N, C-alpha and C positions, 0 to 999 in steps of 0.2 A: 580565543575566547569567543564563546557561541554567539551568534547574531540575536539569538532570543535567550530570554532567562527562564528554566523551567518551574521556577515558582510563579511565574505569569503565564506561560505558554505550556499548555498540556498536549503533547504528540504521542498518540498511540499508533506504533507500527502494526499493519495488518497483513501477515504472512500465511502462505498455504500454498499448495501446488497449483498450477493452473486448473481452473475448473473447480476450486475447493469450495467456492461460494463467497469470496472475499467481497466483491462488489455489491451482491445482494444483501449481505449483512450489513455493510456499510451505508447502504442506501436507509436502511431502516433504522440505524443507530442515529443519522443525521436528525431523525425527527425526534426520538427520545431525549438526547443531551445537547442539541443545538450545535452539534460538531459541522466543521468544514471538512469535506471529503475530499481530500486530493489523491487520485491515482495517477503513479507516476507514468503508467503504460499511457493513459490517456492524455498527459502532458507531452509525453515524446510523441505520439501520433498526431496531436495536434501542431506539434513544433515540424514534423516531417511536412506536412501540408501547407505550413504557413508561407506565404508568398515572399521571397527575399531571405529565407531562413540560411543561414550558413552552415547549419547541422544537418539540413532535411535529408539529404542523399546518404549520408553516414548513418542516420536514425532509420531510415527505411531499410538499408542492407542489413543491419544488426537484428532488427525486427523480422526479416524474410529469413534469415539464417538462424533464428532462435538464439543469437548470441546477445550479450550484455552490452549495452550502451555505455561509453565510457564515462566514469561516475561524476566527473565535473560538469558534465552538460545536464545530468538528471538532477543532481544536488542544486545547480543554479537554477534550474526550473522551478523546483520545489520552494527553494526560497522565495524567489520571486512571487510566487503563486500565494505563499503565505503572507509576504506583506499586501498583496493586492487583497487577501481576505480580510486582513485585520483593519484595514482602512474602509472596505465595505461594510463590515459587520459592526464596526465602532458603535458602542452605545447598547447594542442588543443584549440580551440577558446572556450571561457568559462571557460578553465580549467587553465589559467596562474596566475603565483603569488599566488600559493597556493588555488586558487578558485575552486569551483566545484559545481554542480547542480544536485540535486537528486529528482526523484519521488519515494515515499515510498509507495508502493500499500498493502492496506488490514492490515494495522497498523497506529496508535494503535487500538486496538480492546476494550480496557478497560483503565478506567481513570489512573488506577495506571502504566499502560504501557505508557500513554501519559506523565505522570509527571518524571516518571523514565526516559525515551527517552531525554527529554528536559533538565533534570538535569544532565544526565551523557554523553549525546552524542551532540545535537545541539538542538536548539531552532527551531521550524518551522515557517516559513514564511506565509503559506497559508495553507488552507485544501480545496481539492475539494471534494464536496459530492455529489455524483451522485443518484437521487432518481428516483424509478419507482415503479409499484406495485409487491406484491408478485407473482402474476399470471403471469406477462411478466417474472420476475427473474426464475421463475419455469419452464416455458418453454424453457427459454434460456439453463438453466443448464441440462435439461434433454435431449435437441438438442445435447449439447456439449458432454453430457456423453456417445453418441452413439460412439464418436471416441477420446474420451480425455484419455481413460484408468485411469480416475482418480476414485478411489474408494469411494471418498464423493460425486460423481455425480448420487445420486439414491435418490429418494422421500424420505425415511426415515432419511437418513444424511442430507439432503437439507432443510427438517423442522425443524431439530436440530439446524441448523446454522441460519436459520430465527429467532427461538427464542433466540439464543445467542447474534443474532446482535441485536435486539430488547431491550433485557434486558441490555447488556454491552455496546454495541457500540454507542447507542443513547446518553447517557450522555457525551461522549466525544465529539460529535458534539456540543451539547449544551454549553460546557465547552469553545470550540472555540469560538462559536459564540458570546459569551459574550466578547470575546477579538478582536472581529471584523475579524476574519481571516478566515470565511467561505464562499466559494462560494458554492452556491446550485445550481446544474444542473440537469434538467430534463433528464432523460437519456432513456426515451421511444420514443424519435425521432431517425430519421435517423443518422447512425453513423458520416455523415459529419456535419450535422446540430449540434449535439453535440460537435464535433471537434472544430466547428468554435465557439461556444460558449465558449468553455474551454479556445481556444487560446486568447480570448478577456479578460478573466478572469486574465489570467496570464500576459498579457502585462502590467495590473496595477501595477506589482511588477517591471517593467522597467528592465526586465532581456534581456541583448542585445544580 
């Protein structure tokens, strides 16, 4: 039994390769629809640096190697963050009567994560799938790496992340496509063009 009911809690998974523009688009959607944006990667990075974290070293090693953190850790961090946001935003537009709306960015990355999240936390309403070429993504990430301070924004780590994405995340997209829940969006266009396309896809859900 999931922790949250999907008729009250809207969950949109935001997927795409590293550097596809997921975070940029999520930031704009927060303003449009009063979403709470949860980045699985940011939650993991925060947890690895949190003093006293029992998972810090494990997470740090996974990020460095470009491998996937054990799903139980990521799912628990997401569920905790959702509960925190529901408490914090209670009574705001879109957040009354136990309702909430979440963009979950960079998750699920594997089939078992997708199934476990929907079983334990909440069934997703939609998957935003941002697509572009690996060349575009690589250039964006190397540019970001100049200022991000992220240790995985280097060519070697990026290529490992591309491989992981191809091998493990594409089956997730295919799974949700069969359920009619995937909105594929070409993110090689300008930020504004991609944003307008995304807004139109979300409006289909009739989120007020």
